[in-house]
Each structure stands twice: as structure tokens, then as C-alpha cells.
ZAMARGU-4260 file (C-alpha; in steps of 0.2 Angstrom, whole numbers, plus 5000, padded with zeros to 4 digits):
<rodrens>
0) 5000/5000/5000 | 5006/5018/4996 | 5010/5027/5011 | 5006/5045/5014 | 5021/5056/5021
5) 5014/5065/5036 | 5029/5076/5039 | 5041/5083/5026 | 5055/5095/5027 | 5061/5109/5015
10) 5078/5109/5007 | 5083/5123/5019 | 5077/5112/5034 | 5086/5098/5028 | 5102/5108/5027
15) 5101/5114/5044 | 5097/5097/5051 | 5114/5091/5043 | 5123/5105/5051 | 5115/5101/5068
20) 5119/5082/5066 | 5137/5087/5063 | 5138/5096/5079 | 5126/5086/5091 | 5125/5069/5083
25) 5109/5060/5080 | 5094/5070/5082 | 5075/5069/5085 | 5060/5081/5084 | 5044/5084/5094
30) 5031/5096/5088 | 5028/5107/5103 | 5010/5109/5108 | 5012/5126/5116 | 5018/5132/5133
35) 5036/5139/5134 | 5040/5138/5116 | 5024/5141/5107 | 5019/5128/5095 | 5035/5125/5086
40) 5045/5109/5080 | 5058/5106/5094 | 5075/5098/5089 | 5084/5088/5102 | 5098/5076/5103
45) 5091/5059/5099 | 5085/5052/5116 | 5085/5068/5125 | 5066/5070/5124 | 5057/5055/5131
50) 5043/5049/5121 | 5030/5038/5127 | 5013/5030/5124 | 5005/5048/5122 | 5017/5052/5107
55) 5014/5047/5088 | 5029/5044/5077 | 5024/5054/5062 | 5039/5049/5051 | 5057/5056/5048
60) 5065/5072/5042 | 5083/5071/5037 | 5083/5053/5045 | 5078/5060/5061 | 5062/5054/5070
65) 5048/5066/5071 | 5035/5065/5085 | 5019/5074/5091 | 5008/5071/5106 | 4993/5059/5102
70) 4980/5073/5108 | 4988/5086/5096 | 4989/5074/5082 | 4970/5071/5083 | 4968/5089/5078
75) 4981/5089/5065 | 4979/5072/5057 | 4971/5079/5041 | 4986/5089/5038 | 5003/5086/5031
80) 5017/5096/5041 | 5031/5104/5032 | 5046/5108/5042 | 5054/5124/5036 | 5067/5137/5043
85) 5065/5155/5045 | 5077/5168/5053 | 5075/5173/5071 | 5076/5165/5088 | 5066/5149/5091
90) 5062/5138/5105 | 5074/5141/5120 | 5076/5122/5121 | 5078/5118/5103 | 5096/5115/5096
95) 5094/5127/5082 | 5093/5143/5093 | 5111/5148/5093 | 5111/5147/5074 | 5100/5163/5072
100) 5086/5153/5064 | 5072/5143/5069 | 5062/5128/5063 | 5044/5132/5058 | 5029/5121/5054
105) 5019/5124/5039 | 5005/5113/5034 | 4993/5109/5020 | 4977/5099/5021 | 4979/5081/5013
110) 4970/5080/4996 | 4955/5067/4995 | 4966/5053/4989 | 4979/5055/5002 | 4965/5056/5015
115) 4957/5040/5009 | 4974/5031/5010 | 4976/5038/5029 | 4959/5031/5033 | 4964/5014/5027
120) 4980/5015/5037 | 4971/5021/5053 | 4958/5007/5050 | 4973/4994/5049 | 4980/5001/5065
125) 4964/5000/5075 | 4961/4982/5068 | 4979/4974/5066 | 4974/4956/5062 | 4963/4961/5047
130) 4969/4962/5029 | 4961/4965/5012 | 4962/4951/4999
</rodrens>
């Protein structure tokens, strides 16, 4: 089955991710849901942010896992996240802060075909033993 990518990164974001990996080693992302750092993608050394049952792995950008809280995902599941980079200070806990840029989440609503494929995926996840023949 064709998979719909739930998260993508722009070329600028991928270049920044590579620079950060050179400095910090393997990385991970978690889409912040607010509080101290607003609602921005947060970049951490891999394993520094502890994910749990309340987090969803959306995919990878720049070979780095990208997570979001399950509750927040319920609101965003109809959109594809596109991670970009803009000038300015970002989240105080995110690794790109000293670079003078910040990661930014843009989004677009999935088209009808993508949404249909996602619904099939959700159906399979909620009924793991079933398969179509």
C-alpha cells in the first residue's frame, strides 16, 4: 500500500538538520504543543526528549524521527506538516537556537486521495489482524 508522508522538510530545513547533526550527533524532533516555546518543532539530541505512549511517530525528516503528542495529532491528522526554517530566535530548548534561525511548521490539508489512504492506514492500525484480499 502507498504510504502518505505525514511530515516533510524543505531543503533549507534539511540543510540545517545536517549542520546540527555534525555538531550534536543523531537528532530527533517533537512538535511542541504550546507552553514555553509556543507551537514549534523542537529539535533535540536523539533520546534527550522522552517519548511515550502519548506520542505518535509521524515519520522522519533528514533521517531523524519526528513525534507529536497523540492529543495534538487528533487535531492535525488531516494535514501534512512541512518543516521549514526562518530567521529569528526559536524555542529556547531547541538545538537550532544559537544558529539565528528557527524551525517552523507549515501545513497543508491532505487531498482526498491522500486522506482516503490515511483512513485505510488508521483502519488497519485499529484492527491489526485484518487484511484485504
